[in-house]
Predicted model as a PDB file, atoms N, CA, C, CB and O in Angstrom, pLDDT in the B-factor column:
MODEL        1                                                                  
ATOM      1  N   MET A   1      70.331 125.570  93.851  1.00 46.00           N  
ATOM      2  CA  MET A   1      69.516 124.691  93.042  1.00 46.00           C  
ATOM      3  C   MET A   1      70.340 123.467  92.644  1.00 46.00           C  
ATOM      4  CB  MET A   1      68.982 125.431  91.794  1.00 46.00           C  
ATOM      5  O   MET A   1      71.492 123.595  92.230  1.00 46.00           O  
ATOM      6  N   ALA A   2      69.757 122.311  92.770  1.00 56.00           N  
ATOM      7  CA  ALA A   2      70.453 121.075  92.431  1.00 56.00           C  
ATOM      8  C   ALA A   2      70.633 120.978  90.918  1.00 56.00           C  
ATOM      9  CB  ALA A   2      69.682 119.847  92.965  1.00 56.00           C  
ATOM     10  O   ALA A   2      69.752 121.347  90.142  1.00 56.00           O  
ATOM     11  N   SER A   3      71.794 120.474  90.526  1.00 58.00           N  
ATOM     12  CA  SER A   3      72.039 120.348  89.090  1.00 58.00           C  
ATOM     13  C   SER A   3      71.329 119.109  88.549  1.00 58.00           C  
ATOM     14  CB  SER A   3      73.560 120.274  88.796  1.00 58.00           C  
ATOM     15  O   SER A   3      71.224 118.089  89.230  1.00 58.00           O  
ATOM     16  N   LEU A   4      70.854 119.214  87.342  1.00 57.00           N  
ATOM     17  CA  LEU A   4      70.159 118.112  86.690  1.00 57.00           C  
ATOM     18  C   LEU A   4      71.183 117.252  85.969  1.00 57.00           C  
ATOM     19  CB  LEU A   4      69.075 118.633  85.704  1.00 57.00           C  
ATOM     20  O   LEU A   4      71.923 117.738  85.115  1.00 57.00           O  
ATOM     21  N   ARG A   5      71.220 115.994  86.310  1.00 60.00           N  
ATOM     22  CA  ARG A   5      72.156 115.083  85.666  1.00 60.00           C  
ATOM     23  C   ARG A   5      71.387 114.144  84.756  1.00 60.00           C  
ATOM     24  CB  ARG A   5      72.972 114.288  86.711  1.00 60.00           C  
ATOM     25  O   ARG A   5      70.509 113.405  85.202  1.00 60.00           O  
ATOM     26  N   LEU A   6      71.724 114.181  83.487  1.00 60.00           N  
ATOM     27  CA  LEU A   6      71.016 113.345  82.526  1.00 60.00           C  
ATOM     28  C   LEU A   6      71.592 111.940  82.446  1.00 60.00           C  
ATOM     29  CB  LEU A   6      71.050 113.984  81.163  1.00 60.00           C  
ATOM     30  O   LEU A   6      70.894 110.992  82.088  1.00 60.00           O  
ATOM     31  N   PHE A   7      72.859 111.816  82.779  1.00 62.00           N  
ATOM     32  CA  PHE A   7      73.516 110.524  82.705  1.00 62.00           C  
ATOM     33  C   PHE A   7      74.073 110.165  84.073  1.00 62.00           C  
ATOM     34  CB  PHE A   7      74.635 110.533  81.641  1.00 62.00           C  
ATOM     35  O   PHE A   7      74.516 111.047  84.809  1.00 62.00           O  
ATOM     36  N   PRO A   8      74.059 108.895  84.423  1.00 64.00           N  
ATOM     37  CA  PRO A   8      74.637 108.505  85.705  1.00 64.00           C  
ATOM     38  C   PRO A   8      76.146 108.758  85.685  1.00 64.00           C  
ATOM     39  CB  PRO A   8      74.334 107.013  86.017  1.00 64.00           C  
ATOM     40  O   PRO A   8      76.808 108.543  84.670  1.00 64.00           O  
ATOM     41  N   THR A   9      76.667 109.207  86.797  1.00 72.00           N  
ATOM     42  CA  THR A   9      78.097 109.490  86.872  1.00 72.00           C  
ATOM     43  C   THR A   9      78.813 108.360  87.595  1.00 72.00           C  
ATOM     44  CB  THR A   9      78.354 110.833  87.583  1.00 72.00           C  
ATOM     45  O   THR A   9      78.250 107.671  88.446  1.00 72.00           O  
ATOM     46  N   ARG A  10      80.049 108.203  87.229  1.00 79.00           N  
ATOM     47  CA  ARG A  10      80.877 107.202  87.896  1.00 79.00           C  
ATOM     48  C   ARG A  10      81.470 107.803  89.159  1.00 79.00           C  
ATOM     49  CB  ARG A  10      81.997 106.687  86.956  1.00 79.00           C  
ATOM     50  O   ARG A  10      81.530 109.022  89.316  1.00 79.00           O  
ATOM     51  N   SER A  11      81.900 106.941  90.042  1.00 86.00           N  
ATOM     52  CA  SER A  11      82.541 107.409  91.262  1.00 86.00           C  
ATOM     53  C   SER A  11      83.906 108.008  90.921  1.00 86.00           C  
ATOM     54  CB  SER A  11      82.685 106.251  92.288  1.00 86.00           C  
ATOM     55  O   SER A  11      84.459 107.741  89.854  1.00 86.00           O  
ATOM     56  N   ALA A  12      84.440 108.811  91.827  1.00 87.00           N  
ATOM     57  CA  ALA A  12      85.730 109.463  91.598  1.00 87.00           C  
ATOM     58  C   ALA A  12      86.850 108.441  91.351  1.00 87.00           C  
ATOM     59  CB  ALA A  12      86.089 110.350  92.796  1.00 87.00           C  
ATOM     60  O   ALA A  12      87.652 108.654  90.442  1.00 87.00           O  
ATOM     61  N   PRO A  13      86.942 107.347  92.112  1.00 89.00           N  
ATOM     62  CA  PRO A  13      88.002 106.381  91.825  1.00 89.00           C  
ATOM     63  C   PRO A  13      87.863 105.731  90.439  1.00 89.00           C  
ATOM     64  CB  PRO A  13      88.007 105.304  92.890  1.00 89.00           C  
ATOM     65  O   PRO A  13      88.865 105.445  89.782  1.00 89.00           O  
ATOM     66  N   ALA A  14      86.632 105.503  90.004  1.00 90.00           N  
ATOM     67  CA  ALA A  14      86.421 104.918  88.674  1.00 90.00           C  
ATOM     68  C   ALA A  14      86.807 105.919  87.588  1.00 90.00           C  
ATOM     69  CB  ALA A  14      84.946 104.477  88.497  1.00 90.00           C  
ATOM     70  O   ALA A  14      87.400 105.546  86.576  1.00 90.00           O  
ATOM     71  N   ARG A  15      86.469 107.186  87.801  1.00 92.00           N  
ATOM     72  CA  ARG A  15      86.855 108.212  86.835  1.00 92.00           C  
ATOM     73  C   ARG A  15      88.366 108.378  86.796  1.00 92.00           C  
ATOM     74  CB  ARG A  15      86.187 109.548  87.175  1.00 92.00           C  
ATOM     75  O   ARG A  15      88.936 108.575  85.723  1.00 92.00           O  
ATOM     76  N   ALA A  16      89.029 108.301  87.960  1.00 93.00           N  
ATOM     77  CA  ALA A  16      90.487 108.405  88.007  1.00 93.00           C  
ATOM     78  C   ALA A  16      91.125 107.247  87.240  1.00 93.00           C  
ATOM     79  CB  ALA A  16      90.985 108.420  89.470  1.00 93.00           C  
ATOM     80  O   ALA A  16      92.098 107.443  86.512  1.00 93.00           O  
ATOM     81  N   ALA A  17      90.579 106.049  87.402  1.00 93.00           N  
ATOM     82  CA  ALA A  17      91.107 104.891  86.677  1.00 93.00           C  
ATOM     83  C   ALA A  17      90.923 105.068  85.170  1.00 93.00           C  
ATOM     84  CB  ALA A  17      90.415 103.596  87.149  1.00 93.00           C  
ATOM     85  O   ALA A  17      91.797 104.695  84.387  1.00 93.00           O  
ATOM     86  N   ALA A  18      89.796 105.632  84.771  1.00 93.00           N  
ATOM     87  CA  ALA A  18      89.559 105.876  83.350  1.00 93.00           C  
ATOM     88  C   ALA A  18      90.559 106.885  82.801  1.00 93.00           C  
ATOM     89  CB  ALA A  18      88.126 106.373  83.122  1.00 93.00           C  
ATOM     90  O   ALA A  18      91.050 106.725  81.684  1.00 93.00           O  
ATOM     91  N   HIS A  19      90.864 107.917  83.570  1.00 95.00           N  
ATOM     92  CA  HIS A  19      91.838 108.911  83.112  1.00 95.00           C  
ATOM     93  C   HIS A  19      93.251 108.327  83.055  1.00 95.00           C  
ATOM     94  CB  HIS A  19      91.817 110.136  84.033  1.00 95.00           C  
ATOM     95  O   HIS A  19      94.035 108.690  82.178  1.00 95.00           O  
ATOM     96  N   ARG A  20      93.578 107.430  83.979  1.00 96.00           N  
ATOM     97  CA  ARG A  20      94.888 106.755  83.896  1.00 96.00           C  
ATOM     98  C   ARG A  20      94.964 105.910  82.629  1.00 96.00           C  
ATOM     99  CB  ARG A  20      95.135 105.864  85.148  1.00 96.00           C  
ATOM    100  O   ARG A  20      96.007 105.871  81.976  1.00 96.00           O  
ATOM    101  N   ALA A  21      93.880 105.239  82.275  1.00 96.00           N  
ATOM    102  CA  ALA A  21      93.855 104.435  81.047  1.00 96.00           C  
ATOM    103  C   ALA A  21      93.986 105.322  79.814  1.00 96.00           C  
ATOM    104  CB  ALA A  21      92.555 103.610  80.969  1.00 96.00           C  
ATOM    105  O   ALA A  21      94.688 104.972  78.865  1.00 96.00           O  
ATOM    106  N   MET A  22      93.310 106.476  79.827  1.00 95.00           N  
ATOM    107  CA  MET A  22      93.428 107.400  78.693  1.00 95.00           C  
ATOM    108  C   MET A  22      94.842 107.962  78.596  1.00 95.00           C  
ATOM    109  CB  MET A  22      92.412 108.548  78.823  1.00 95.00           C  
ATOM    110  O   MET A  22      95.340 108.200  77.495  1.00 95.00           O  
ATOM    111  N   ALA A  23      95.493 108.176  79.743  1.00 97.00           N  
ATOM    112  CA  ALA A  23      96.869 108.671  79.739  1.00 97.00           C  
ATOM    113  C   ALA A  23      97.798 107.643  79.101  1.00 97.00           C  
ATOM    114  CB  ALA A  23      97.335 108.998  81.174  1.00 97.00           C  
ATOM    115  O   ALA A  23      98.671 107.987  78.305  1.00 97.00           O  
ATOM    116  N   LYS A  24      97.599 106.387  79.459  1.00 96.00           N  
ATOM    117  CA  LYS A  24      98.426 105.331  78.884  1.00 96.00           C  
ATOM    118  C   LYS A  24      98.191 105.220  77.379  1.00 96.00           C  
ATOM    119  CB  LYS A  24      98.135 103.987  79.570  1.00 96.00           C  
ATOM    120  O   LYS A  24      99.135 105.040  76.610  1.00 96.00           O  
ATOM    121  N   ALA A  25      96.930 105.328  76.965  1.00 96.00           N  
ATOM    122  CA  ALA A  25      96.606 105.254  75.544  1.00 96.00           C  
ATOM    123  C   ALA A  25      97.217 106.426  74.788  1.00 96.00           C  
ATOM    124  CB  ALA A  25      95.088 105.227  75.340  1.00 96.00           C  
ATOM    125  O   ALA A  25      97.612 106.283  73.631  1.00 96.00           O  
ATOM    126  N   ALA A  26      97.294 107.573  75.432  1.00 95.00           N  
ATOM    127  CA  ALA A  26      97.859 108.759  74.782  1.00 95.00           C  
ATOM    128  C   ALA A  26      99.320 108.545  74.412  1.00 95.00           C  
ATOM    129  CB  ALA A  26      97.726 109.980  75.693  1.00 95.00           C  
ATOM    130  O   ALA A  26      99.797 109.086  73.414  1.00 95.00           O  
ATOM    131  N   LEU A  27     100.033 107.755  75.217  1.00 94.00           N  
ATOM    132  CA  LEU A  27     101.449 107.519  74.930  1.00 94.00           C  
ATOM    133  C   LEU A  27     101.658 106.734  73.639  1.00 94.00           C  
ATOM    134  CB  LEU A  27     102.095 106.779  76.085  1.00 94.00           C  
ATOM    135  O   LEU A  27     102.698 106.862  72.993  1.00 94.00           O  
ATOM    136  N   PHE A  28     100.679 105.929  73.266  1.00 95.00           N  
ATOM    137  CA  PHE A  28     100.823 105.068  72.088  1.00 95.00           C  
ATOM    138  C   PHE A  28     100.018 105.565  70.891  1.00 95.00           C  
ATOM    139  CB  PHE A  28     100.398 103.657  72.428  1.00 95.00           C  
ATOM    140  O   PHE A  28      99.892 104.860  69.890  1.00 95.00           O  
ATOM    141  N   ALA A  29      99.478 106.768  70.992  1.00 94.00           N  
ATOM    142  CA  ALA A  29      98.679 107.318  69.898  1.00 94.00           C  
ATOM    143  C   ALA A  29      99.567 107.658  68.706  1.00 94.00           C  
ATOM    144  CB  ALA A  29      97.910 108.568  70.365  1.00 94.00           C  
ATOM    145  O   ALA A  29     100.782 107.806  68.838  1.00 94.00           O  
ATOM    146  N   ASN A  30      98.945 107.777  67.560  1.00 95.00           N  
ATOM    147  CA  ASN A  30      99.657 108.107  66.336  1.00 95.00           C  
ATOM    148  C   ASN A  30      99.721 109.631  66.198  1.00 95.00           C  
ATOM    149  CB  ASN A  30      98.967 107.459  65.096  1.00 95.00           C  
ATOM    150  O   ASN A  30      99.093 110.219  65.317  1.00 95.00           O  
ATOM    151  N   SER A  31     100.493 110.251  67.086  1.00 94.00           N  
ATOM    152  CA  SER A  31     100.635 111.700  67.121  1.00 94.00           C  
ATOM    153  C   SER A  31     102.098 112.030  67.381  1.00 94.00           C  
ATOM    154  CB  SER A  31      99.712 112.337  68.209  1.00 94.00           C  
ATOM    155  O   SER A  31     102.914 111.142  67.629  1.00 94.00           O  
ATOM    156  N   SER A  32     102.416 113.310  67.320  1.00 96.00           N  
ATOM    157  CA  SER A  32     103.783 113.729  67.626  1.00 96.00           C  
ATOM    158  C   SER A  32     104.063 113.512  69.115  1.00 96.00           C  
ATOM    159  CB  SER A  32     104.006 115.221  67.236  1.00 96.00           C  
ATOM    160  O   SER A  32     103.144 113.403  69.926  1.00 96.00           O  
ATOM    161  N   ALA A  33     105.325 113.454  69.445  1.00 95.00           N  
ATOM    162  CA  ALA A  33     105.713 113.239  70.841  1.00 95.00           C  
ATOM    163  C   ALA A  33     105.199 114.358  71.735  1.00 95.00           C  
ATOM    164  CB  ALA A  33     107.232 113.131  70.961  1.00 95.00           C  
ATOM    165  O   ALA A  33     104.797 114.109  72.871  1.00 95.00           O  
ATOM    166  N   THR A  34     105.210 115.576  71.237  1.00 96.00           N  
ATOM    167  CA  THR A  34     104.728 116.721  72.020  1.00 96.00           C  
ATOM    168  C   THR A  34     103.250 116.570  72.349  1.00 96.00           C  
ATOM    169  CB  THR A  34     104.966 118.034  71.258  1.00 96.00           C  
ATOM    170  O   THR A  34     102.839 116.793  73.488  1.00 96.00           O  
ATOM    171  N   VAL A  35     102.458 116.196  71.364  1.00 96.00           N  
ATOM    172  CA  VAL A  35     101.018 116.027  71.574  1.00 96.00           C  
ATOM    173  C   VAL A  35     100.754 114.864  72.511  1.00 96.00           C  
ATOM    174  CB  VAL A  35     100.294 115.806  70.237  1.00 96.00           C  
ATOM    175  O   VAL A  35      99.910 114.963  73.402  1.00 96.00           O  
ATOM    176  N   ARG A  36     101.467 113.761  72.318  1.00 96.00           N  
ATOM    177  CA  ARG A  36     101.277 112.601  73.195  1.00 96.00           C  
ATOM    178  C   ARG A  36     101.603 112.938  74.638  1.00 96.00           C  
ATOM    179  CB  ARG A  36     102.141 111.433  72.730  1.00 96.00           C  
ATOM    180  O   ARG A  36     100.859 112.552  75.540  1.00 96.00           O  
ATOM    181  N   LEU A  37     102.705 113.655  74.879  1.00 96.00           N  
ATOM    182  CA  LEU A  37     103.089 114.020  76.241  1.00 96.00           C  
ATOM    183  C   LEU A  37     102.079 114.979  76.856  1.00 96.00           C  
ATOM    184  CB  LEU A  37     104.484 114.648  76.252  1.00 96.00           C  
ATOM    185  O   LEU A  37     101.748 114.859  78.036  1.00 96.00           O  
ATOM    186  N   LYS A  38     101.592 115.921  76.075  1.00 97.00           N  
ATOM    187  CA  LYS A  38     100.597 116.877  76.569  1.00 97.00           C  
ATOM    188  C   LYS A  38      99.322 116.153  76.985  1.00 97.00           C  
ATOM    189  CB  LYS A  38     100.280 117.938  75.495  1.00 97.00           C  
ATOM    190  O   LYS A  38      98.776 116.428  78.054  1.00 97.00           O  
ATOM    191  N   ARG A  39      98.839 115.227  76.150  1.00 97.00           N  
ATOM    192  CA  ARG A  39      97.633 114.468  76.479  1.00 97.00           C  
ATOM    193  C   ARG A  39      97.851 113.584  77.704  1.00 97.00           C  
ATOM    194  CB  ARG A  39      97.203 113.612  75.285  1.00 97.00           C  
ATOM    195  O   ARG A  39      96.974 113.478  78.562  1.00 97.00           O  
ATOM    196  N   TYR A  40      99.033 112.944  77.784  1.00 97.00           N  
ATOM    197  CA  TYR A  40      99.356 112.103  78.936  1.00 97.00           C  
ATOM    198  C   TYR A  40      99.317 112.929  80.226  1.00 97.00           C  
ATOM    199  CB  TYR A  40     100.746 111.448  78.757  1.00 97.00           C  
ATOM    200  O   TYR A  40      98.681 112.537  81.205  1.00 97.00           O  
ATOM    201  N   ASN A  41     100.001 114.070  80.213  1.00 97.00           N  
ATOM    202  CA  ASN A  41     100.050 114.917  81.408  1.00 97.00           C  
ATOM    203  C   ASN A  41      98.668 115.435  81.791  1.00 97.00           C  
ATOM    204  CB  ASN A  41     100.996 116.091  81.184  1.00 97.00           C  
ATOM    205  O   ASN A  41      98.340 115.509  82.975  1.00 97.00           O  
ATOM    206  N   HIS A  42      97.864 115.790  80.806  1.00 97.00           N  
ATOM    207  CA  HIS A  42      96.506 116.270  81.089  1.00 97.00           C  
ATOM    208  C   HIS A  42      95.696 115.202  81.826  1.00 97.00           C  
ATOM    209  CB  HIS A  42      95.791 116.670  79.780  1.00 97.00           C  
ATOM    210  O   HIS A  42      95.069 115.493  82.845  1.00 97.00           O  
ATOM    211  N   HIS A  43      95.708 113.980  81.321  1.00 96.00           N  
ATOM    212  CA  HIS A  43      94.912 112.908  81.931  1.00 96.00           C  
ATOM    213  C   HIS A  43      95.468 112.487  83.287  1.00 96.00           C  
ATOM    214  CB  HIS A  43      94.856 111.700  81.002  1.00 96.00           C  
ATOM    215  O   HIS A  43      94.698 112.165  84.192  1.00 96.00           O  
ATOM    216  N   MET A  44      96.782 112.483  83.442  1.00 97.00           N  
ATOM    217  CA  MET A  44      97.350 112.119  84.740  1.00 97.00           C  
ATOM    218  C   MET A  44      97.057 113.195  85.788  1.00 97.00           C  
ATOM    219  CB  MET A  44      98.868 111.899  84.616  1.00 97.00           C  
ATOM    220  O   MET A  44      96.791 112.873  86.946  1.00 97.00           O  
ATOM    221  N   ASP A  45      97.103 114.459  85.394  1.00 97.00           N  
ATOM    222  CA  ASP A  45      96.745 115.535  86.328  1.00 97.00           C  
ATOM    223  C   ASP A  45      95.299 115.388  86.782  1.00 97.00           C  
ATOM    224  CB  ASP A  45      96.958 116.918  85.676  1.00 97.00           C  
ATOM    225  O   ASP A  45      94.991 115.544  87.963  1.00 97.00           O  
ATOM    226  N   LYS A  46      94.423 115.088  85.842  1.00 96.00           N  
ATOM    227  CA  LYS A  46      93.008 114.911  86.163  1.00 96.00           C  
ATOM    228  C   LYS A  46      92.822 113.719  87.112  1.00 96.00           C  
ATOM    229  CB  LYS A  46      92.181 114.707  84.869  1.00 96.00           C  
ATOM    230  O   LYS A  46      92.045 113.804  88.064  1.00 96.00           O  
ATOM    231  N   ALA A  47      93.523 112.619  86.861  1.00 95.00           N  
ATOM    232  CA  ALA A  47      93.424 111.441  87.722  1.00 95.00           C  
ATOM    233  C   ALA A  47      93.931 111.756  89.129  1.00 95.00           C  
ATOM    234  CB  ALA A  47      94.218 110.266  87.121  1.00 95.00           C  
ATOM    235  O   ALA A  47      93.322 111.338  90.114  1.00 95.00           O  
ATOM    236  N   ARG A  48      95.028 112.483  89.230  1.00 96.00           N  
ATOM    237  CA  ARG A  48      95.575 112.840  90.547  1.00 96.00           C  
ATOM    238  C   ARG A  48      94.611 113.743  91.318  1.00 96.00           C  
ATOM    239  CB  ARG A  48      96.939 113.540  90.390  1.00 96.00           C  
ATOM    240  O   ARG A  48      94.438 113.579  92.525  1.00 96.00           O  
ATOM    241  N   ARG A  49      93.982 114.696  90.623  1.00 95.00           N  
ATOM    242  CA  ARG A  49      93.012 115.572  91.289  1.00 95.00           C  
ATOM    243  C   ARG A  49      91.808 114.778  91.788  1.00 95.00           C  
ATOM    244  CB  ARG A  49      92.550 116.683  90.335  1.00 95.00           C  
ATOM    245  O   ARG A  49      91.312 115.022  92.888  1.00 95.00           O  
ATOM    246  N   LEU A  50      91.346 113.839  90.987  1.00 92.00           N  
ATOM    247  CA  LEU A  50      90.194 113.024  91.402  1.00 92.00           C  
ATOM    248  C   LEU A  50      90.536 112.165  92.609  1.00 92.00           C  
ATOM    249  CB  LEU A  50      89.720 112.133  90.245  1.00 92.00           C  
ATOM    250  O   LEU A  50      89.707 111.997  93.504  1.00 92.00           O  
ATOM    251  N   GLU A  51      91.745 111.620  92.645  1.00 91.00           N  
ATOM    252  CA  GLU A  51      92.145 110.791  93.777  1.00 91.00           C  
ATOM    253  C   GLU A  51      92.349 111.623  95.035  1.00 91.00           C  
ATOM    254  CB  GLU A  51      93.418 110.028  93.447  1.00 91.00           C  
ATOM    255  O   GLU A  51      92.129 111.132  96.141  1.00 91.00           O  
ATOM    256  N   ALA A  52      92.766 112.870  94.882  1.00 91.00           N  
ATOM    257  CA  ALA A  52      93.030 113.729  96.033  1.00 91.00           C  
ATOM    258  C   ALA A  52      91.769 114.407  96.555  1.00 91.00           C  
ATOM    259  CB  ALA A  52      94.056 114.777  95.668  1.00 91.00           C  
ATOM    260  O   ALA A  52      91.773 114.955  97.657  1.00 91.00           O  
ATOM    261  N   ALA A  53      90.693 114.376  95.777  1.00 81.00           N  
ATOM    262  CA  ALA A  53      89.452 115.042  96.178  1.00 81.00           C  
ATOM    263  C   ALA A  53      88.877 114.356  97.412  1.00 81.00           C  
ATOM    264  CB  ALA A  53      88.418 115.034  95.019  1.00 81.00           C  
ATOM    265  O   ALA A  53      88.989 113.139  97.561  1.00 81.00           O  
ATOM    266  N   PRO A  54      88.268 115.132  98.287  1.00 74.00           N  
ATOM    267  CA  PRO A  54      87.648 114.538  99.478  1.00 74.00           C  
ATOM    268  C   PRO A  54      86.540 113.560  99.095  1.00 74.00           C  
ATOM    269  CB  PRO A  54      87.084 115.637 100.393  1.00 74.00           C  
ATOM    270  O   PRO A  54      85.834 113.767  98.108  1.00 74.00           O  
ATOM    271  N   ARG A  55      86.394 112.518  99.864  1.00 69.00           N  
ATOM    272  CA  ARG A  55      85.392 111.486  99.595  1.00 69.00           C  
ATOM    273  C   ARG A  55      83.975 112.018  99.705  1.00 69.00           C  
ATOM    274  CB  ARG A  55      85.572 110.326 100.544  1.00 69.00           C  
ATOM    275  O   ARG A  55      83.062 111.431  99.126  1.00 69.00           O  
ATOM    276  N   SER A  56      83.761 113.101 100.424  1.00 56.00           N  
ATOM    277  CA  SER A  56      82.402 113.620 100.603  1.00 56.00           C  
ATOM    278  C   SER A  56      81.807 114.120  99.303  1.00 56.00           C  
ATOM    279  CB  SER A  56      82.398 114.737 101.623  1.00 56.00           C  
ATOM    280  O   SER A  56      80.586 114.219  99.179  1.00 56.00           O  
ATOM    281  N   GLU A  57      82.666 114.442  98.313  1.00 51.00           N  
ATOM    282  CA  GLU A  57      82.159 114.924  97.020  1.00 51.00           C  
ATOM    283  C   GLU A  57      81.536 113.811  96.187  1.00 51.00           C  
ATOM    284  CB  GLU A  57      83.281 115.575  96.233  1.00 51.00           C  
ATOM    285  O   GLU A  57      80.744 114.084  95.285  1.00 51.00           O  
ATOM    286  N   GLU A  58      81.885 112.557  96.481  1.00 50.00           N  
ATOM    287  CA  GLU A  58      81.365 111.436  95.682  1.00 50.00           C  
ATOM    288  C   GLU A  58      79.852 111.360  95.744  1.00 50.00           C  
ATOM    289  CB  GLU A  58      81.964 110.117  96.160  1.00 50.00           C  
ATOM    290  O   GLU A  58      79.203 111.145  94.720  1.00 50.00           O  
ATOM    291  N   GLY A  59      79.287 111.529  96.912  1.00 51.00           N  
ATOM    292  CA  GLY A  59      77.842 111.391  97.065  1.00 51.00           C  
ATOM    293  C   GLY A  59      77.071 112.657  96.742  1.00 51.00           C  
ATOM    294  O   GLY A  59      75.842 112.644  96.672  1.00 51.00           O  
ATOM    295  N   ALA A  60      77.789 113.742  96.547  1.00 51.00           N  
ATOM    296  CA  ALA A  60      77.111 115.008  96.277  1.00 51.00           C  
ATOM    297  C   ALA A  60      76.484 114.992  94.899  1.00 51.00           C  
ATOM    298  CB  ALA A  60      78.084 116.181  96.402  1.00 51.00           C  
ATOM    299  O   ALA A  60      77.093 114.504  93.947  1.00 51.00           O  
ATOM    300  N   ALA A  61      75.297 115.511  94.780  1.00 45.00           N  
ATOM    301  CA  ALA A  61      74.635 115.541  93.479  1.00 45.00           C  
ATOM    302  C   ALA A  61      74.499 116.953  92.971  1.00 45.00           C  
ATOM    303  CB  ALA A  61      73.269 114.887  93.558  1.00 45.00           C  
ATOM    304  O   ALA A  61      73.963 117.170  91.885  1.00 45.00           O  
TER     305      ALA A  61                                                      
ENDMDL                                                                          
END                                                                             
């Protein structure tokens, strides 16, 4: 069964760019160094996975 999407989704490269921006913002947040590094690594891992994903998933709904 096809999933129902209520909001339009961005392409994988656009989502990866957004996660890279969030990773950069995490470094300058008003948090402890441990929290900032954890958030940075989380967003960079997500960006790397999105960039490594096959292009055929972009058009899949």
